C-alpha positions as CSV (number, residue, x, y, z in Angstrom):
1,M,177.1,76.7,-125.3
2,R,176.8,74.1,-128.1
3,D,179.1,71.9,-126.1
4,L,177.1,72.4,-123.0
5,F,173.9,71.6,-124.8
6,H,175.3,68.5,-126.3
7,T,177.0,67.2,-123.1
8,F,174.1,67.8,-120.7
9,G,171.6,66.6,-123.3
10,R,173.4,63.3,-123.4
11,I,173.5,63.2,-119.5
12,G,169.8,63.9,-119.4
13,L,168.9,61.2,-121.8
14,Y,171.1,58.6,-120.1
15,S,170.4,59.5,-116.4
16,F,168.6,56.3,-115.5
17,G,168.9,54.4,-112.2
18,G,168.5,57.1,-109.5
19,P,170.8,59.7,-108.0
20,A,173.8,57.3,-107.4
21,A,173.9,56.2,-111.0
22,Q,173.3,59.8,-112.2
23,I,176.1,61.2,-110.1
24,A,178.4,58.5,-111.3
25,L,177.5,59.3,-114.9
26,M,178.2,63.0,-114.4
27,H,181.5,62.2,-112.7
28,R,182.6,60.2,-115.7
29,V,181.6,62.9,-118.2
30,L,182.5,66.1,-116.3
31,V,185.6,65.0,-114.5
32,E,187.2,62.3,-116.6
33,E,186.0,63.0,-120.1
34,K,185.5,66.8,-120.3
35,T,187.8,67.8,-117.3
36,W,185.4,70.7,-116.6
37,L,185.7,70.0,-112.8
38,T,188.5,68.6,-110.8
39,E,187.9,65.7,-108.4
40,K,187.9,68.1,-105.4
41,E,185.6,70.6,-107.1
42,F,183.2,67.8,-108.0
43,L,183.1,66.4,-104.5
44,N,182.7,69.9,-103.0
45,A,179.9,70.6,-105.4
46,L,178.2,67.3,-104.5
47,S,178.5,68.0,-100.8
48,F,177.0,71.5,-101.3
49,C,174.1,70.0,-103.3
50,M,173.4,67.5,-100.5
51,L,172.9,70.4,-98.1
52,L,170.0,71.7,-100.3
53,P,166.4,70.6,-100.6
54,G,165.5,69.0,-103.9
55,P,167.2,66.5,-106.2
56,E,170.9,66.7,-105.6
57,A,171.8,65.2,-109.0
58,M,169.8,67.9,-110.9
59,Q,171.4,70.6,-108.7
60,L,174.9,69.1,-109.3
61,A,174.3,69.3,-113.1
62,T,173.1,72.9,-112.7
63,Y,176.1,73.8,-110.7
64,A,178.5,72.3,-113.2
65,G,176.7,74.2,-116.0
66,W,177.0,77.4,-114.0
67,R,180.7,76.9,-113.5
68,K,181.2,76.4,-117.2
69,G,178.7,78.9,-118.7
70,G,177.3,81.2,-116.0
71,T,173.5,81.5,-115.5
72,L,172.7,80.4,-119.0
73,G,175.0,77.4,-118.7
74,G,173.2,76.5,-115.4
75,L,169.8,76.8,-117.1
76,I,170.9,74.6,-120.0
77,A,172.4,71.9,-117.7
78,G,169.6,71.8,-115.2
79,G,166.9,72.0,-117.8
80,L,168.3,69.2,-120.0
81,F,168.7,67.0,-116.9
82,V,164.9,67.3,-116.2
83,L,163.2,67.7,-119.6
84,P,163.7,64.3,-121.2
85,G,162.3,62.5,-118.2
86,A,159.5,65.0,-117.9
87,F,158.5,64.3,-121.5
88,V,158.5,60.6,-121.0
89,I,156.5,60.8,-117.7
90,T,153.9,63.0,-119.5
91,V,153.5,60.3,-122.3
92,L,153.3,57.4,-119.8
93,A,150.9,59.3,-117.5
94,T,148.6,59.9,-120.5
95,V,148.6,56.2,-121.5
96,Y,148.0,55.3,-117.8
97,A,145.1,57.7,-117.5
98,F,143.3,56.4,-120.5
99,Y,144.2,52.7,-120.3
100,G,145.0,52.1,-116.6
101,D,141.7,50.2,-115.9
102,V,142.3,47.4,-118.4
103,P,142.7,44.1,-116.5
104,L,146.1,43.2,-118.0
105,V,147.4,46.7,-117.3
106,D,146.1,46.5,-113.8
107,A,148.0,43.2,-113.3
108,M,151.1,44.7,-114.8
109,F,151.0,47.6,-112.2
110,L,150.3,45.1,-109.4
111,G,153.7,43.7,-110.2
112,V,155.2,47.2,-110.4
113,Q,153.8,48.1,-107.0
114,A,155.2,45.0,-105.4
115,T,158.6,45.6,-107.0
116,V,158.6,49.2,-105.7
117,V,158.7,47.8,-102.1
118,A,162.0,46.1,-102.9
119,I,163.3,49.2,-104.5
120,V,162.5,51.3,-101.4
121,I,164.2,48.7,-99.2
122,E,167.3,48.9,-101.4
123,A,167.2,52.7,-101.0
124,L,166.9,52.4,-97.3
125,I,170.0,50.1,-97.1
126,K,172.1,52.5,-99.3
127,V,171.1,55.6,-97.3
128,A,171.7,53.8,-94.0
129,K,175.3,52.8,-95.0
130,R,176.0,56.4,-96.0
131,A,174.4,58.1,-93.1
132,L,174.8,56.0,-89.9
133,H,178.4,56.1,-88.6
134,G,178.0,56.4,-84.9
135,P,175.7,56.1,-81.9
136,S,174.3,59.6,-82.3
137,D,173.4,58.9,-85.9
138,W,171.5,55.8,-84.9
139,I,169.7,57.6,-82.1
140,V,168.5,60.3,-84.5
141,A,167.4,57.7,-87.0
142,V,165.4,55.7,-84.4
143,L,163.8,58.8,-82.9
144,S,162.8,60.0,-86.4
145,F,161.2,56.7,-87.2
146,V,159.3,56.6,-83.9
147,A,158.2,60.2,-84.4
148,I,156.7,59.6,-87.9
149,F,155.5,56.0,-87.5
150,A,154.0,56.1,-84.0
151,F,153.2,59.8,-83.5
152,A,152.5,60.9,-87.2
153,L,154.8,63.9,-86.7
154,P,154.9,65.8,-90.0
155,F,158.0,65.3,-92.1
156,P,159.0,69.0,-92.2
157,I,159.0,69.2,-88.4
158,I,161.2,66.1,-88.2
159,I,163.8,67.6,-90.6
160,A,163.7,70.9,-88.7
161,L,164.3,69.2,-85.3
162,A,167.2,67.1,-86.8
163,A,168.8,70.2,-88.3
164,I,168.6,72.0,-85.0
165,W,170.0,69.1,-83.1
166,G,172.9,68.7,-85.6
167,A,173.8,72.4,-85.3
168,V,173.7,72.4,-81.5
169,S,175.6,69.2,-81.2
170,R,178.4,70.7,-83.3
171,A,178.4,74.0,-81.3
172,K,181.6,73.1,-79.5
173,A,183.3,71.7,-82.6
174,E,186.7,73.1,-83.4
175,K,186.3,76.1,-85.6
176,Q,187.6,75.5,-89.1
177,D,189.4,78.1,-91.2
178,M,187.0,79.8,-93.6
179,A,187.8,79.4,-97.2
180,P,188.5,82.9,-98.7
181,V,185.6,84.1,-100.8
182,A,184.5,87.5,-102.1
183,I,181.2,88.4,-100.6
184,H,178.8,90.1,-102.9
185,I,175.7,90.6,-100.8
186,G,174.0,92.9,-103.3
187,A,174.4,90.5,-106.2
188,T,173.2,87.6,-104.1
189,A,170.2,89.6,-102.9
190,R,169.3,90.4,-106.5
191,T,169.6,86.8,-107.5
192,I,167.3,85.7,-104.7
193,A,164.8,88.4,-105.5
194,I,164.7,87.6,-109.2
195,W,164.3,83.8,-108.7
196,L,161.7,84.2,-106.0
197,A,159.7,86.4,-108.4
198,I,160.1,83.8,-111.1
199,W,159.0,81.0,-108.8
200,A,156.0,83.0,-107.5
201,A,154.7,84.6,-110.7
202,P,152.6,81.6,-112.0
203,V,151.2,81.1,-108.5
204,A,150.2,84.7,-108.3
205,L,148.6,84.4,-111.7
206,L,146.6,81.4,-110.6
207,L,145.4,83.2,-107.5
208,A,144.1,86.0,-109.7
209,M,142.4,83.5,-112.0
210,D,140.7,81.6,-109.1
211,A,141.8,78.1,-110.2
212,P,141.4,76.1,-107.0
213,L,143.0,72.8,-108.1
214,L,146.0,74.5,-109.8
215,I,146.4,76.8,-106.8
216,D,146.5,73.8,-104.4
217,I,149.0,72.0,-106.7
218,A,151.2,75.0,-106.9
219,L,151.2,75.7,-103.1
220,F,151.6,72.1,-102.0
221,F,154.5,71.3,-104.4
222,S,156.2,74.7,-103.6
223,K,156.2,73.7,-100.0
224,L,157.5,70.2,-100.9
225,A,160.3,71.8,-102.8
226,V,161.5,73.5,-99.6
227,V,161.5,70.4,-97.4
228,T,162.7,67.7,-99.8
229,F,165.9,66.9,-97.9
230,G,167.4,63.4,-98.4
231,G,165.9,62.7,-101.8
232,A,162.5,61.8,-103.1
233,Y,162.1,58.7,-100.9
234,A,162.3,60.8,-97.8
235,V,159.1,62.7,-98.6
236,L,157.1,60.0,-100.4
237,A,155.1,58.9,-97.4
238,Y,154.4,62.5,-96.4
239,M,153.4,63.4,-99.9
240,T,151.3,60.4,-100.4
241,Q,149.4,60.9,-97.2
242,T,148.7,64.5,-98.1
243,I,147.6,64.0,-101.7
244,V,145.5,60.9,-100.9
245,A,144.0,61.6,-97.5
246,D,143.8,65.4,-97.5
247,F,143.4,66.4,-101.2
248,G,142.0,63.2,-102.6
249,W,143.8,63.7,-105.9
250,I,144.8,60.1,-106.5
251,T,144.8,56.8,-104.6
252,T,147.7,55.1,-102.9
253,E,147.9,52.5,-105.6
254,E,148.1,55.2,-108.3
255,M,150.9,56.9,-106.3
256,M,152.9,53.6,-106.3
257,D,152.3,53.1,-110.0
258,G,153.6,56.6,-110.6
259,L,156.7,55.9,-108.5
260,G,157.3,52.8,-110.6
261,L,157.0,54.8,-113.8
262,A,159.4,57.5,-112.5
263,E,161.9,54.7,-111.6
264,T,162.0,53.6,-115.3
265,T,162.6,57.1,-116.8
266,P,165.6,59.3,-117.0
267,G,165.9,62.3,-114.7
268,P,165.3,62.8,-111.0
269,L,162.9,60.5,-109.1
270,I,161.0,63.6,-107.8
271,L,159.4,63.7,-111.3
272,V,156.8,61.5,-109.6
273,T,155.2,64.8,-108.5
274,Q,154.5,65.4,-112.2
275,F,152.6,62.2,-112.4
276,V,150.6,63.2,-109.4
277,G,149.8,66.6,-110.9
278,F,148.8,65.0,-114.2
279,L,146.3,62.6,-112.6
280,A,144.9,65.3,-110.3
281,G,144.1,67.5,-113.3
282,F,142.9,64.5,-115.5
283,N,140.5,63.3,-112.8
284,E,139.2,66.8,-112.3
285,A,138.6,67.9,-115.9
286,G,140.4,65.7,-118.5
287,I,143.6,66.0,-120.5
288,G,143.6,69.9,-120.9
289,L,143.7,70.5,-117.1
290,A,146.1,67.6,-116.7
291,L,148.7,69.2,-119.0
292,L,148.3,72.6,-117.2
293,A,148.8,70.8,-113.9
294,V,152.0,69.2,-115.3
295,L,153.4,72.6,-116.2
296,I,152.6,74.1,-112.8
297,T,154.0,71.1,-111.0
298,L,157.3,71.1,-112.9
299,W,157.6,74.9,-112.4
300,V,157.2,75.0,-108.7
301,T,159.3,71.8,-108.2
302,F,162.4,72.7,-110.2
303,V,162.6,76.5,-110.3
304,P,163.6,76.5,-106.6
305,C,166.5,74.3,-107.5
306,F,167.9,77.1,-109.7
307,L,167.3,79.6,-106.9
308,W,169.4,77.5,-104.4
309,I,172.2,77.0,-106.9
310,F,172.5,80.5,-108.4
311,A,172.3,82.1,-105.0
312,G,174.6,79.7,-103.1
313,A,177.1,78.5,-105.7
314,P,179.5,81.4,-105.3
315,Y,179.9,80.5,-101.6
316,V,180.4,76.8,-101.9
317,E,183.8,76.7,-100.3
318,R,182.8,79.0,-97.4
319,I,179.6,77.0,-96.7
320,L,181.4,73.7,-96.5
321,H,183.7,75.1,-93.9
322,M,180.9,75.8,-91.4
323,P,180.9,73.1,-88.7
324,R,177.3,73.7,-87.6
325,L,176.0,73.5,-91.1
326,S,177.8,70.2,-91.7
327,G,176.4,69.0,-88.4
328,S,172.9,69.8,-89.5
329,L,173.4,67.9,-92.8
330,R,174.7,64.9,-90.9
331,A,171.7,64.8,-88.6
332,I,169.2,65.4,-91.4
333,T,170.7,62.5,-93.4
334,A,170.4,60.3,-90.3
335,A,166.8,61.3,-89.8
336,V,166.0,60.5,-93.4
337,V,166.9,56.8,-92.6
338,G,164.1,56.6,-90.1
339,V,161.7,58.3,-92.5
340,I,162.5,55.9,-95.3
341,L,162.1,52.9,-92.9
342,N,158.6,54.3,-92.2
343,L,158.0,54.6,-95.9
344,S,159.0,50.9,-96.4
345,L,156.6,49.7,-93.8
346,W,153.8,52.0,-95.1
347,F,154.2,50.8,-98.7
348,S,154.5,47.2,-97.6
349,A,151.3,47.3,-95.6
350,N,149.4,48.9,-98.5
351,V,150.7,46.6,-101.2
352,F,150.6,43.2,-99.3
353,F,147.3,43.6,-97.5
354,H,143.9,44.5,-98.8
355,Q,142.8,46.0,-95.5
356,V,144.9,48.4,-93.5
357,E,143.5,50.2,-90.4
358,T,145.0,52.8,-88.1
359,F,145.3,52.1,-84.3
360,I,144.7,55.4,-82.5
361,A,145.4,56.0,-78.8
362,S,146.2,59.7,-78.7
363,P,148.9,60.7,-79.4
364,V,149.9,57.3,-80.9
365,H,148.9,56.5,-84.5
366,I,150.0,53.1,-85.8
367,I,149.0,51.3,-89.0
368,L,147.7,47.8,-88.4
369,P,147.2,45.6,-91.5
370,N,144.6,42.9,-91.3
371,L,146.7,39.7,-91.5
372,A,143.7,37.7,-93.0
373,S,143.8,40.1,-96.0
374,L,147.3,39.2,-97.1
375,D,147.8,39.2,-100.9
376,L,150.1,36.2,-101.5
377,V,150.7,37.1,-105.1
378,S,152.1,40.6,-104.3
379,A,154.2,39.2,-101.4
380,C,155.7,36.6,-103.7
381,I,156.5,39.1,-106.5
382,A,158.1,41.5,-104.0
383,L,160.2,38.6,-102.6
384,I,161.4,37.6,-106.1
385,A,162.1,41.3,-106.9
386,A,164.2,41.6,-103.8
387,V,166.3,38.6,-104.8
388,L,166.7,40.0,-108.3
389,L,167.6,43.5,-107.1
390,L,169.6,42.9,-103.9
391,G,171.0,39.4,-104.5
392,L,171.5,39.2,-108.3
393,K,172.1,43.0,-108.7
394,L,169.8,43.0,-111.8
395,G,169.3,46.8,-111.7
396,I,166.1,48.8,-111.1
397,G,164.9,49.0,-114.7
398,R,165.1,45.3,-115.5
399,T,163.7,44.4,-112.0
400,L,160.7,46.6,-112.7
401,L,160.2,45.0,-116.1
402,A,160.4,41.5,-114.4
403,G,157.9,42.6,-111.7
404,A,155.5,43.9,-114.4
405,A,155.8,40.6,-116.3
406,M,155.2,38.6,-113.1
407,G,152.0,40.6,-112.5
408,M,150.7,39.8,-116.0
409,I,151.6,36.1,-115.6
410,S,149.7,36.0,-112.3
411,L,146.6,37.3,-114.1
412,L,146.9,34.6,-116.8
413,L,147.4,31.9,-114.2
């Protein structure tokens, strides 16, 4: 257990750069250095985690910990993957809440927001290369983009439709041999019941206490934990629209600032939900409620990850031999490409233009930026950031720092 604690503590502290970099780090440590997993076991575990909602890198760490040390090992591995970044986000969110309206700080985050557009475009390119391998994948991606961009179809519905299509389209696929596995339905049912109770307990307590904001935070991020297929980028537009337009917890600009902060910290990108919870509580009643909101947000975001892993890990080999399930995963991944493309356009419109309207001709809803309101400073910073990130391969952290510096320089000029 000491070895687990030390190993995953190191992984948690060094897990910068998004899921690709985090998975590469875990491969080096768990497969090459520690030899706790073979190459095949690591790839199978990664494929399984990609089937699940939530951050696949954190779930991969949890699975590896479970393989090495059972439930306690999984808790140590998954917890240490999240906690360093959660601590940093809390500190940064506190500084942001108290000092975010200083002109120089505003200028810095203007540069961060413009840089985030380039980061999202890079994510779109990476996901598209991984997901689109044939005409059917392209069709699913295009239809998903049209559904969310033009018809404002909710993200969970898009994912559900893609999963159904993927399963149906593989219905006639050649049946593969099932990997032998001992089925322990009773043990699995107990695991599910225990973790559902752990997940729901704080929410039930909040309902009994009648804490409206914390209840809304708990219920919304619990729902988000179930539909976060394809990584954090896939749900950012859906999440931002809900928390800005429906709940009014934060502004779009604050959401993009939070994303920029999450990009620079270790741990999964979905920690941006923690930033949202903090600001929602801070805007409502100050630092005390903000910290309570952070605890609730972290709980309902990451406890489900332990549920998925501890309930499904014993059946990894069997699950990966199910053609319809693999078909659903492939279709969901293709749909995520269209969703991230929508996110790229949505972020770009809100960063580069001061006025963005919505053209409505039911059932069509399309964002229309006012071209006369173009912010040339933001557009130039984003263009330079794209060159640094995509052309010079500078890396996300250094590109964000460069964007922040460019924002402050623009204020001084």
